[in-house]
NUKE-840427 format. One line per 5 residues: their letters; for each residue x, y, z of N, C-alpha, C, O. Coordinates in steps of 0.2 Angstrom, whole numbers, plus 2048, in hexadecimal, padded with zeros to 3 digits. Last residue first. Layout:
a> X,Y,Z,X,Y,Z,X,Y,Z,X,Y,Z ~ ... $
***
This chain:
vsadl> 77B,836,80C,782,834,80E,784,839,814,78A,838,816 ~ 76F,839,808,76F,836,80F,776,835,811,777,833,817 ~ 770,83D,7FB,76F,842,800,770,840,807,771,844,80B ~ 77C,835,7F1,776,834,7F5,776,83A,7FA,77A,83A,7FE ~ 786,83F,7E6,785,83B,7EC,77E,83B,7EE,77A,83F,7ED $
tpfdk> 78D,841,7D9,786,842,7DA,784,83D,7E0,781,838,7DF ~ 79D,848,7D5,798,843,7D8,791,846,7D9,790,84C,7D9 ~ 7A5,84A,7C5,7A2,84D,7CB,79D,849,7CE,799,846,7CB ~ 7B1,83D,7C2,7AB,841,7C0,7A8,844,7C7,7AA,842,7CC ~ 7C3,841,7C4,7BD,83D,7C5,7B7,841,7C3,7B7,847,7C1 $
trild> 7D5,840,7C1,7CE,843,7BF,7C8,83E,7C0,7C8,838,7BF ~ 7E4,844,7C5,7DF,83F,7C7,7D8,842,7C6,7D6,846,7CA ~ 7F3,847,7BE,7EC,84A,7BF,7E7,844,7C0,7E6,840,7BB ~ 804,845,7C4,7FD,842,7C1,7F8,847,7C2,7F7,84B,7C7 ~ 80E,84D,7C8,810,847,7C4,809,844,7C1,80A,842,7BB $
shkil> 811,85F,7C6,80E,859,7C9,80F,853,7C5,811,853,7BF ~ 816,86A,7BF,819,868,7C5,816,862,7C9,817,862,7CF ~ 80D,86B,7B4,814,86A,7B3,818,867,7B9,81C,863,7B8 ~ 801,86E,7BA,802,868,7B7,809,866,7B6,80B,860,7B7 ~ 804,87B,7BF,803,876,7C4,803,86F,7C0,806,86A,7C4 $
kktir> 806,882,7B3,80B,882,7B8,80A,87C,7BD,80F,879,7BE ~ 7F9,881,7AD,7FF,87D,7AA,805,87D,7AF,808,878,7AF ~ 7EC,87F,7B9,7F1,883,7B5,7F6,87F,7B2,7F8,879,7B5 ~ 7DD,876,7B5,7E3,876,7B9,7E8,87A,7B5,7E9,879,7AF ~ 7CD,87E,7B3,7D3,87B,7B1,7D9,87B,7B6,7D9,880,7BA $
fsnef> 7BE,879,7BD,7C3,87E,7BB,7CA,87B,7B8,7CC,875,7BA ~ 7B6,86A,7B5,7B8,86F,7BB,7BC,874,7B8,7BE,874,7B2 ~ 7B3,85F,7AD,7B0,866,7AC,7B1,86B,7B1,7AD,870,7B2 ~ 7B8,853,7B8,7B6,855,7B2,7B2,85B,7B2,7AD,85C,7B6 ~ 7C3,858,7C5,7BD,856,7C3,7BC,857,7BC,7BE,85C,7B9 $
navit> 7D2,854,7CE,7CF,857,7C9,7C8,854,7C7,7C7,84E,7C9 ~ 7E1,854,7D7,7DA,852,7D7,7D7,857,7D2,7D8,85D,7D2 ~ 7F2,851,7D4,7ED,856,7D4,7E6,853,7D3,7E5,850,7CE ~ 800,849,7DC,7F9,848,7D8,7F5,84E,7D9,7F4,851,7DF ~ 810,844,7DD,80B,849,7DE,806,849,7D9,806,848,7D3 $
tlgni> 81A,839,7E5,816,839,7E0,811,83F,7E1,80D,83F,7E6 ~ 829,83D,7ED,822,83C,7EE,81F,83D,7E7,821,841,7E3 ~ 837,841,7ED,835,83A,7EB,82E,838,7EB,82C,833,7EA ~ 83B,84E,7F0,83C,849,7F5,839,842,7F3,838,83E,7F8 ~ 837,854,7E4,83E,853,7E6,840,84E,7EB,845,84B,7EB $
ravkl> 829,854,7E7,82C,850,7E1,833,84F,7E2,836,849,7E1 ~ 828,85D,7F1,825,856,7F2,829,852,7ED,82B,84C,7EE ~ 82D,869,7EC,830,866,7F1,82E,85E,7F2,832,85A,7F4 ~ 823,86B,7E1,82A,86A,7E0,82E,866,7E5,832,862,7E4 ~ 818,86D,7E9,818,867,7E5,81F,866,7E3,821,860,7E3 $
aptmd> 81C,87A,7EE,81B,874,7F3,81B,86E,7EF,81E,869,7F2 ~ 81C,882,7E2,822,881,7E6,822,87B,7EB,826,877,7EC ~ 80E,881,7DE,813,87D,7DB,81A,87D,7DF,81D,877,7DE ~ 804,888,7E4,806,882,7E7,80C,87E,7E4,80E,879,7E7 ~ 800,892,7DB,805,894,7E1,807,88E,7E5,80C,88E,7E9 $
sdkcf> 7F7,88D,7D3,7FE,88C,7D1,803,88E,7D6,808,88D,7D6 ~ 7E9,885,7D9,7ED,88B,7DA,7F4,88A,7D8,7F7,886,7DB ~ 7E1,87B,7DA,7E3,87C,7D4,7E7,883,7D3,7E7,886,7CE ~ 7DF,86D,7E5,7E0,874,7E5,7E3,875,7DE,7E7,872,7DB ~ 7E1,861,7ED,7DA,863,7EB,7DB,86B,7EB,7D9,86F,7EF $
ilikd> 7EE,855,7EB,7EC,85C,7ED,7E5,85E,7E9,7E4,85C,7E3 ~ 7F6,848,7F2,7F1,84A,7ED,7EE,850,7F0,7EC,851,7F5 ~ 806,840,7F2,802,845,7F5,7FC,847,7EF,7FE,846,7E9 ~ 80E,831,7F8,80A,835,7F3,807,83B,7F6,805,83A,7FC ~ 814,82B,802,817,82A,7FC,814,82E,7F6,817,82F,7F1 $
alkmy> 817,834,812,812,831,80D,816,82F,807,81C,832,806 ~ 821,838,81A,81B,836,81D,816,832,819,811,82F,81B ~ 82E,83E,819,82C,837,815,826,834,818,826,82E,81A ~ 831,84A,81D,831,845,822,82F,83E,81F,82F,839,823 ~ 830,852,811,837,851,815,837,84B,81A,83C,848,81A $
avhsi> 822,850,80F,827,84E,80A,82E,84D,80D,831,848,80C ~ 81C,856,81A,81A,84F,818,820,84C,813,822,846,814 ~ 821,863,819,823,85E,81F,821,857,81D,826,853,81F ~ 81C,867,80D,823,867,80E,825,862,813,82A,85E,813 ~ 80E,867,810,811,863,80A,818,862,80B,81B,85C,80A $
dlgfl> 80F,871,81A,80D,86A,81C,80F,865,816,811,860,818 ~ 812,87C,813,817,87A,819,815,873,81A,819,86F,81B ~ 808,87E,80A,80F,87D,808,813,87A,80D,817,875,80C ~ 7FD,881,813,7FD,87B,80E,804,879,80C,806,873,80C ~ 801,88C,81A,800,886,81D,800,880,819,803,87B,81A $
mdvqk> 802,895,80F,808,894,813,807,88D,816,80C,889,816 ~ 7F4,895,80B,7F9,893,806,800,891,80A,803,88C,808 ~ 7EF,89B,817,7ED,894,814,7F2,891,810,7F4,88C,811 ~ 7F2,8A8,81A,7F6,8A3,81D,7F4,89C,81A,7F8,897,81C ~ 7E2,8B0,817,7E9,8B0,818,7EB,8AA,81C,7E8,8A6,81F $
qalrp> 7D5,8B6,80C,7D8,8B0,810,7DF,8B0,811,7E3,8B1,80C ~ 7CC,8C5,80D,7D2,8C1,80B,7D4,8BC,80F,7D5,8BD,815 ~ 7BE,8CE,808,7C1,8C9,80C,7C7,8C6,809,7C7,8C4,803 ~ 7B6,8DC,808,7BB,8D9,804,7BF,8D4,809,7C2,8D7,80E ~ 7A4,8DD,80B,7AB,8DD,80D,7B0,8DA,808,7AE,8D5,805 $
sgdsn> 799,8E9,803,79B,8E2,804,7A3,8E2,806,7A7,8E6,804 ~ 797,8F5,7FE,797,8F5,805,799,8EE,807,799,8ED,80D ~ 799,8F7,7F0,792,8F6,7F2,792,8F5,7FA,78C,8F4,7FC ~ 7A7,8F9,7EF,7A3,8FE,7EE,79C,8FE,7F0,798,902,7F2 ~ 7AE,8EF,7FD,7AD,8F0,7F6,7A8,8F6,7F5,7A5,8F9,7FA $
lgrvk> 7B8,8F3,80B,7B2,8F2,808,7B2,8F3,801,7B6,8F7,7FE ~ 7C6,8EB,814,7C2,8F0,812,7BC,8EE,80F,7B9,8E8,80F ~ 7CA,8DD,816,7CF,8E2,813,7CB,8E8,810,7CC,8EA,80A ~ 7C9,8D2,823,7C5,8D7,81F,7CA,8DC,81D,7CE,8DF,820 ~ 7D0,8C1,822,7D1,8C8,824,7CC,8CD,820,7CB,8CB,81A $
leglr> 7D1,8B2,828,7CD,8B6,824,7CD,8BD,826,7CA,8BE,82B ~ 7DE,8A6,82A,7DA,8AC,82D,7D6,8AF,827,7D9,8AF,821 ~ 7DF,894,82B,7E2,89B,82A,7DD,8A0,82D,7D9,89F,831 ~ 7DF,884,832,7DC,88B,832,7E0,891,830,7E5,892,834 ~ 7DE,874,82E,7E3,879,82F,7DF,880,82D,7DD,881,828 $
lafyp> 7D8,864,834,7D7,86B,833,7DD,870,833,7E0,870,839 ~ 7D9,855,82E,7DC,859,833,7DB,860,830,7DD,862,82B ~ 7D1,845,82C,7D1,84C,82B,7D4,850,830,7D3,84F,836 ~ 7D0,837,82F,7D6,83A,82C,7D6,841,82B,7DC,844,829 ~ 7BE,837,82F,7C4,834,830,7CA,837,82C,7C9,839,826 $
eevik> 7B6,846,835,7B7,841,830,7BE,83E,831,7C2,841,832 ~ 7B7,850,83E,7B4,84A,841,7B5,844,83B,7B4,83E,83D ~ 7BA,85B,837,7BF,858,83A,7BD,852,83E,7C1,84E,840 ~ 7AD,85F,832,7B2,85C,82D,7B8,859,831,7BA,854,82E ~ 7A6,866,83C,7A5,85F,83A,7AA,85C,836,7AB,856,837 $
etfnk> 7AB,873,83C,7AB,86F,842,7AA,868,841,7AD,863,844 ~ 7A9,877,82F,7AF,877,831,7B0,873,838,7B5,86F,838 ~ 79A,877,82F,79E,873,82B,7A5,872,82D,7A8,86C,82D ~ 798,881,839,796,87A,83A,79A,875,836,79C,870,838 ~ 79D,88C,831,7A0,88A,838,79E,883,83A,7A2,87F,83C $
vithl> 794,88C,826,79C,88B,825,79F,889,82C,7A3,884,82C ~ 788,88F,82D,789,889,828,790,887,828,792,881,829 ~ 78B,89B,832,789,896,837,78A,88F,833,78D,88A,836 ~ 78D,8A3,827,792,8A2,82C,791,89C,830,796,899,832 ~ 780,8A2,821,786,89F,81E,78C,89E,823,78F,899,822 $
nnvks> 77A,8AA,82A,777,8A3,829,77D,89F,826,77E,89A,828 ~ 780,8B6,829,781,8B3,82F,77E,8AC,82F,781,8A7,832 ~ 77C,8BA,81C,783,8B9,81D,784,8B5,824,788,8B1,824 ~ 76E,8BA,81D,771,8B5,819,779,8B4,81A,77B,8AE,81A ~ 76C,8C5,826,76A,8BE,828,76D,8B9,824,76F,8B3,826 $
evtrg> 772,8CF,81F,775,8CD,825,773,8C6,827,777,8C2,829 ~ 76A,8D1,814,771,8CE,813,774,8CC,819,777,8C7,819 ~ 759,8CB,818,75F,8D0,818,765,8CD,816,766,8C7,817 ~ 74C,8C5,80F,751,8C4,813,757,8C9,812,758,8CC,80D ~ 741,8C7,806,741,8CA,80D,746,8C8,811,746,8CA,817 $
rsdvq> 743,8C2,7FA,73F,8BE,7FE,73F,8C1,805,73D,8BD,80A ~ 74A,8CC,7F3,743,8CB,7F1,73F,8C7,7F6,739,8C7,7F6 ~ 754,8D3,801,753,8D0,7FA,74C,8CF,7F9,748,8D1,7FD ~ 75A,8E1,809,755,8DC,809,754,8D9,802,754,8DD,7FD ~ 768,8E8,812,764,8E7,80C,760,8E1,80C,762,8DC,80F $
aiyin> 770,8E9,81D,769,8EA,81E,765,8E9,818,75F,8E9,818 ~ 77D,8E8,819,77A,8E2,81B,773,8E2,81D,76F,8DD,81E ~ 77F,8F5,814,77F,8EF,80F,77C,8E9,812,778,8E6,80F ~ 77E,8FD,81F,779,8FE,81A,779,8F8,815,774,8F6,813 ~ 789,8F8,826,783,8F7,829,77D,8F8,824,778,8F4,824 $
yqtkd> 794,8FC,81D,792,8F5,81E,78B,8F4,821,788,8EF,81F ~ 793,90A,81F,792,907,819,790,900,819,78C,8FD,815 ~ 796,90A,82D,790,90D,82B,78E,90A,824,788,908,823 ~ 7A3,905,82D,79E,902,831,797,904,82E,793,900,82E ~ 7A9,90F,825,7A9,908,822,7A4,905,826,7A0,901,823 $
rhnkl> 7A8,91A,82E,7A5,91B,827,7A4,914,824,79F,912,822 ~ 7AF,917,839,7A8,917,83A,7A5,917,833,79F,914,832 ~ 7BD,90B,836,7BA,911,837,7B2,911,837,7AF,90D,834 ~ 7C0,8FD,835,7C4,902,839,7C1,908,83A,7C2,90B,83F ~ 7B9,8ED,837,7B9,8F3,834,7BC,8F9,838,7BB,8F9,83E $
ealvd> 7B9,8E2,840,7BF,8E3,83D,7BF,8EA,839,7C5,8EC,837 ~ 7AC,8E2,845,7B1,8E3,84A,7B8,8E4,846,7BC,8E7,849 ~ 7A5,8E0,839,7A4,8E6,83C,7AA,8E7,841,7AC,8ED,841 ~ 7A8,8D2,838,7AA,8D7,833,7AA,8DE,836,7AF,8E1,835 ~ 7A1,8CC,843,7A9,8CC,842,7AB,8D1,83D,7B1,8D4,83E $
stsks> 794,8CF,840,797,8D3,846,79F,8D2,845,7A2,8D7,848 ~ 792,8C7,835,792,8CE,834,795,8D2,83A,798,8D7,839 ~ 79F,8BA,836,798,8BC,837,798,8C4,835,79D,8C7,835 ~ 7AA,8B1,82C,7A9,8B7,830,7A1,8B9,830,79E,8B9,82B ~ 7B3,8A1,82C,7AF,8A6,829,7AD,8AC,82E,7AF,8AB,834 $
natyf> 7C3,89B,82E,7BD,89C,831,7B9,8A2,82D,7BC,8A7,82B ~ 7CB,894,820,7CB,899,825,7C4,89A,827,7BF,899,824 ~ 7D4,884,81C,7CE,889,81B,7CF,88F,820,7D4,88F,823 ~ 7D9,874,817,7DB,87B,818,7D5,880,817,7D2,880,811 ~ 7DC,865,81D,7D7,869,81A,7D8,870,81C,7D8,872,822 $
firyi> 7E4,856,819,7E5,85C,81C,7E0,861,818,7E0,862,812 ~ 7E3,846,81D,7E0,84B,819,7E0,851,81C,7DC,853,821 ~ 7F0,839,81E,7EC,83E,821,7E8,843,81C,7EB,843,816 ~ 7F2,82D,818,7F6,82F,81D,7F2,834,821,7F0,833,827 ~ 7E8,820,810,7E8,827,812,7ED,828,818,7EC,824,81D $
eedae> 7EF,815,804,7ED,816,80B,7EE,81D,80D,7F3,820,80D ~ 7EC,80D,7F5,7EE,813,7F9,7EB,813,800,7E5,811,800 ~ 7E7,804,7EC,7EE,803,7EF,7F0,809,7F3,7F6,809,7F4 ~ 7DB,809,7E8,7DB,803,7EC,7E2,802,7EF,7E2,7FF,7F4 ~ 7DB,81C,7E9,7DB,815,7E6,7DC,80F,7EA,7DE,810,7F0 $
ifsnv> 7D1,82A,7ED,7D6,825,7EF,7D5,81E,7EC,7D0,81B,7EB ~ 7C6,831,7E9,7CC,832,7E5,7D2,82D,7E8,7D7,82D,7E4 ~ 7BC,82F,7F2,7BB,82C,7EC,7C2,82D,7E7,7C2,829,7E2 ~ 7C0,837,7FD,7C2,830,7FD,7C1,82C,7F7,7C4,827,7F5 ~ 7BA,843,7F9,7C2,842,7FA,7C4,83B,7FA,7C8,839,7F6 $
lasih> 7AD,840,7FA,7B0,842,7F4,7B7,841,7F4,7BA,83F,7EF ~ 7AB,83D,807,7AA,837,802,7AD,839,7FC,7B0,835,7F8 ~ 7AD,849,80D,7B2,843,80F,7B1,83E,80A,7B6,83B,808 ~ 7A3,850,807,7AA,852,806,7AF,84C,807,7B3,84B,804 ~ 798,84A,80D,799,84A,806,7A0,84C,804,7A3,849,7FF $
qhnny> 79A,84D,81B,79B,846,819,79B,845,811,79F,841,80E ~ 798,85B,81B,79F,858,81D,7A0,851,81A,7A5,84F,818 ~ 790,865,810,78F,85F,814,796,85B,815,799,859,810 ~ 792,86F,807,792,871,80E,791,86B,813,790,86C,819 ~ 791,869,7FB,797,86A,7FD,798,86D,804,79D,86E,807 $
nfntt> 787,85C,7F7,786,862,7FB,78D,864,7FE,790,860,802 ~ 77F,853,7EA,785,855,7ED,784,85C,7F1,782,861,7EE ~ 774,851,7E3,773,850,7EA,779,852,7EE,779,852,7F4 ~ 772,85F,7D7,774,858,7D9,773,857,7E0,772,85C,7E4 ~ 76D,86A,7CA,76C,867,7D1,76E,860,7D2,76C,85C,7CE $
gyhkq> 77B,86C,7BE,774,86D,7C1,773,86B,7C8,778,869,7CB ~ 788,86C,7BA,784,866,7BA,77C,867,7BC,778,862,7BB ~ 78C,879,7BC,78D,876,7B5,788,870,7B5,785,86F,7AF ~ 789,87C,7C9,786,880,7C4,786,87C,7BD,781,87D,7B9 ~ 792,872,7CE,78B,871,7D0,787,876,7CB,781,874,7C9 $
lneld> 79E,878,7CA,79C,871,7C7,795,870,7C8,791,86E,7C4 ~ 79F,883,7D2,79F,884,7CB,79C,87D,7C8,798,87E,7C3 ~ 7A0,87D,7DF,79B,881,7DD,79A,882,7D6,794,882,7D3 ~ 7AD,876,7DD,7A6,872,7DE,7A0,876,7DD,79B,874,7DA ~ 7B5,881,7DC,7B5,87C,7D7,7AE,878,7D7,7AB,877,7D2 $
krlne> 7B3,887,7E8,7B1,88B,7E2,7B1,886,7DC,7AC,887,7D8 ~ 7B8,87D,7F1,7B1,87F,7F1,7AF,882,7EB,7AA,881,7E8 ~ 7C6,87C,7ED,7C2,877,7EB,7BA,879,7EC,7B7,877,7E7 ~ 7CA,889,7F2,7CB,887,7EB,7C7,882,7E9,7C4,882,7E4 ~ 7C6,888,800,7C4,88D,7FC,7C4,88C,7F4,7C0,88D,7F1 $
wdifi> 7CE,87C,804,7C7,87C,803,7C4,881,7FF,7BF,880,7FC ~ 7DB,873,7FE,7D9,87B,7FF,7D2,87B,7FE,7CF,87B,7F8 ~ 7E0,865,805,7DA,868,802,7DA,86F,803,7DA,871,809 ~ 7EA,857,802,7EA,85E,804,7E5,861,801,7E4,861,7FB ~ 7EF,847,808,7EA,84B,804,7EA,852,807,7E9,853,80D $
aikkm> 7FB,83A,806,7F8,840,80A,7F4,844,806,7F6,846,800 ~ 7FC,829,806,7FA,82F,802,7F8,834,807,7F3,833,80B ~ 806,81A,805,802,81F,809,801,826,805,806,828,801 ~ 802,80B,7FC,806,812,7FC,802,817,800,7FC,817,800 ~ 804,7FA,800,800,800,800,804,806,800,80A,807,803 $
***
């Protein structure tokens, strides 16, 4: 058996899954369901592979009160309060939708670590001011650094024979180079009809492992 370590950039993968659901239409797959994500990741593991660990990288989401606490001046706070008070055609405020999503993401993050082999790595989500409509400009920090450090550690310590990454960001290529130099097989996970993998990432990986987009039973 070959040991395989799996690295998931959740924001990168989530956007890919969101795009795939639009492409395929309604399916039973729910990317906010921790069991569905676990099943998806495990579907990429082959019969001769044994999981070492599944590293899951994300940053905690922010509620509207979290955003307000980070805004520096009264003008921004006023503009943001006007933004979150807006009401859609169904009578829902932006504030209620943002806070509902925050709860869903928080619950998902708490549950994903209960899945076998999953290890959570948390970066930070920073508020970098407001857009012209009053919505916050959010930036995820430290995730790429943690991603690269963990791949390098696994490679240097020979903790696995292979690494499988769920990320199409070409910024990951230095970490892949380290893994390859240390003798690990590097694999990029991919789905049919998903976002393209950059040429740079293809160049510095050994294999592209492509699967069909899942349509899981909703009871999973």
